[in-house]
N, C-alpha and C positions, 0 to 999 in steps of 0.2 A: 287891552287894546293898546298897540304902540303905532306912533306916527314916524315916519322916515322922510326925510327931505333929500330927494336924490338929484333935485334939479343941477347942481353943480358938475355931476357926471355927464351932463348933456345925453348924446345918444349911446353912452359906454355903461350903463346903469344897470345892466340885466345880472352880470355876474354877483354884484353886490346885492342886488335884489334878492336872490336865491340865498345868498349867504346870510343875510338877515333874516331870512324866513326860516332857514335851518336852525341858525345859533340864536336868535334874538327872539324867538316866539315859542310857546309853551304850544303842545298840543291843544287844538281846539281854540287858541288865541287868533286874535284878528290883528293884522296888519294893515294900516294904510300906508300907501307910498306915492309919494308926489314926485313926478318926474317932467322935463321939459319936453315939448311934441315935437318940435322940429316939422318934418314933411310928413307927418302923421303914419309912417309905417311902424314906428315905434309902438303904437297903440295895440295893433295886432300882434306884433313881436312879444310885446309883454304878455299878451294873453297866451300865446303860443308857449313860452318859456314856463309860464304857470302851469299850464296843461301838462307839458313834458315832464314837471318835476312832481306832479300828483297833487298839487293842492288845491283847494277850491278858490276859484276866481268868484267871487260875490257881487262885484260891482266893479265898473270901469267908466267914469265920468269925467267931462270936462270941467276943470277947476277955475280956469279964467281962460283969457284969449292964447296964452302961450303954455299953460300947464296942464297937466292931467293927473287923475289919481287912479289907483286900481286898490280896491279892498281885497285881502286875501285871508282865508282862513286855513291855518297850518293843521295837516291831518297827521294821525299817526303813521308810524313806520309799517304797520301792517296794512292799512287802507293804501298807502302810497304804492307798496310793493303790489298789490292787486292790481291797482289803476296803470300802473307801468307794464304788468304784465298783459293786461287788456290792450293797451296801446300798442304794445309791440305785435300782439297777434292780430290786430286789425291791419298794422302795415305789413305784415306778412301776408295776411289775405288779400290785400290790394294789389300787392305785387303779383301775386300768383295769378289773381283776374288778368292782370294787364298782360302778363306772358300768355296766358290762354287765348286772350283776345287777338294777340300778334302772330 
């Protein structure tokens, strides 16, 4: 388990978080990322970014009045590829459904 403090990046921590997951964690290792909340949109966006990269979001909790933590487990490349393919298929299906309804 590794802990990363990204508060100094304010609302521009997403790319660094993904980089640290990909390069700083081993498969099945857990990382704890601390970031500054701001207007609270960063909480949902951080969860979305983790989902889009195919890793496991294990927890998302308020650390104190201005900071938040997310706990992420890095998955294997095979699992990541499967999840990304499923996510793309779901997006495509949603687009087709929207087009049919219009």
